[in-house]
N, C-alpha and C positions, 0 to 999 in steps of 0.2 A: 296561589296567593299566600298560603301558609309558608311554603318554602322561600318565596320572595321576601316575606316579612322577616323570617328567621335570618336570611342572608343580610338584609338591611340592618337588623339589630347587631349581627356579628360585626359587620364592617364599621358600624357606628361606635364600636368599642376598640378599634385598632389604631395603632400609630401610623400604619400605612395609609389608611383612609384620611387621617388627619393631615398627613404630609401632602397627599394629593390635593386636598382642599386648600391647604396653605399656598401651594405653588400655582394651582390652576384656577382657583375660584377667588380667594382673597388676594392672591398675587403679592406675597410678602417680598420685601426687598432683601438683597444679600447683606452679609455682615460688613461692618466697617473694615476696610482692608488695611494691611500694614502700610501700603503706599499712601492711602488717604490719611492715615494717622501721621505719617512723616510730613506730608504737605501741611496739615493743620498745625503741627508742632512748629514748623518753620514760620507759618503765618503768625502764630501767637508770639513767637520770639521777636518778629519784626514789628508787629503792629499792636499787640496786646488787645485784640478785638475779637477773640474767640471765647465763647462760653459754652458750658455743658448744662443741659437741663434734663432732669428726670421727671417723668410723669407718674403721678400716683396711681396705685392699683388697689388701694384699700389698706386699712389697719385693723388690728384686733382691739376691741374696746377695752378688754382687761385680760392680762395674762398673769397668773399667780406668781410665776417665777420672777417677773419684773415688778410685781405689785402695781401694775398700771397698764396703760395701752402700749402696744408694740407693733412693729411692722408685720403685715401678713406675708405669706410666701411670695406672692407676686411682686409687691413693692420691695421686699428685701432683695429679690433677684435683680430687679431693675436698678435699685440704688447701689448695690455692690458693683455692678458693671459701670454705672455712672461715676463712681469714685475712681475706678480703675482708669477710665477714659480721661477723667479730669487730671489725674496724676501723670498719665502718659503725655498729655498736651501741656502740662503746667498751666491749665486754664481754670478759671473760677467755676464753681459748681452751684447749681440752683435746683430747686424742686418746686413743682406745681401740683397742688392737690388740696382741696378743701373738704367739705362734707358733701358727699355725692347725694343725688336725688333719692337713692334707695338706702342711704346710710344715715338718715337724720337722727337715729338713736345714738350715734357716736358721742356727740357732745363736744368733741375736740377735733380740730382739723387734722388732716393727714400731715400737712406741712409742719405743724407744731411737734408732732411725734417724730417725724424725720429730722427736724432741726436738732432735737435733743439727741437722737441717735447719732447723727453726724458729728456732733460735738463730743459726746462722751465715749462712743465706741470706735469711730473712725478717725478722731482727732483732726477732722477736716470741716471746719465751720462753713455753713452755706453762705454764699454771696447773696443769693436771692431765695426767699421763701414765700411763695404765693399761696395763701391759704383760704381764698374766697371762692375759688372755682368749684362748680358742681358737675361738670362734664368736660369732654375733650375740647369742645369749641370754646368754653370759658377758660380752660387751661391756656389755650393759645391767646385769646384776647387779653387776658389779665397779665400773663407773664411777659408777653412781648412788650408791654408798656414799661416794665421794669428794665428789660434788656436794652431797649432803645435809649432809655434815659441814661444807661451806663455805657453807651457807646459801642455796644456789641454789634458787629457786622456779620459774623458767621456763628450760627447756633448749631451745636451738635445735639440732636434730639434723641433721647434714650427712652424707649418703651419696648414692650414685647413685640415680636415679629408680626403676630396676627393683628395687633392693635395699630401697628405702624402706618399702614396705608391710610387709615382714617385720621390718625394724628397728623401725618404729613400733609394731608389735604387741608386740615384745619389751620395748621401753622403757616403753610405757604400762602393761603388765602389771607390770613390775618396780617402776615408780614408785608404783603403788598409790594414785594420787591425791595424793601428797605433792609431786610436781613436775609442772608443766604441760609437755607435750612439744609443741614447735612444729617442724614438719618443714621442712627447707630442702634439697630434692633438687637434685642437680647432674646434668648430662648429658642434660637434657631436649631433645627435638626440637621445633622450632617447628611443623612441619607433617609433612613426610616421607611424605605419601601422595597429594599432588595433582599431582605432576609425573611425566612419563614416566620420568625418571632414577631416581625413587624405587622403580620396579619393575624396574630392571635389576640383575642380580646384581653384588655387590661384596663384597670381603673384609670391609669394615666392616659391611655388612648381615648377613652370616653370623655375625659375632661378636656382634651385638646380638640376633639371633634366638636364638642359643645361650644368651645371658645371660638373655633373657626366659623361655625354657623352663626353664632351671635354677632361676630364682627362683619360677616357678609350681609346679614340683615340690616345692621346699623349703617353700613356703607350705602346700601340701596335706599335706605330711608333718609339719607342725607344728614345723619347725625355725626 
């Protein structure tokens, strides 16, 4: 039992175990392919009905270097990729994220922080900034109202790979066939299971295993 426990703790801190969970348990989707980007770019050029939406992953309440709130690492990674996709497609960019159930101490919505960041740092103002949602299902319900009103027919959804199955389920359900949902996950691992170092404990491995378990539980709970 002791050896089994030690092995479990070891694996729970490795990138290899995290990747196995991502592929076989959470079942993360593949990256948005160059061919898919070309097709979306052509659709946008013809019909102007493609939009890109980034889902929030939290903000830092106060950072001394900015003298105020700023994006945390998760939201920053998602938003950076969302900006890239938006520019590749020449499509408008939006963001969905309010004050989460576990972040009521923030005082400001994620959308308000990202809106300022988009304008000041990326020189790419948001078309849509939904700041009332508290979880993934509310991200879908509230942001799709804005997108439908703006005539969007295809939505490129940006969030982390481990979060994407749950987000895709929520958005497809809320869209009810009126908007086509195209997933564009970020944070994917190219391999992460074939090298010896992938099976050595690291802080990053532990963080990713924890995220995979969290998302698997959320999926099974229907959230």
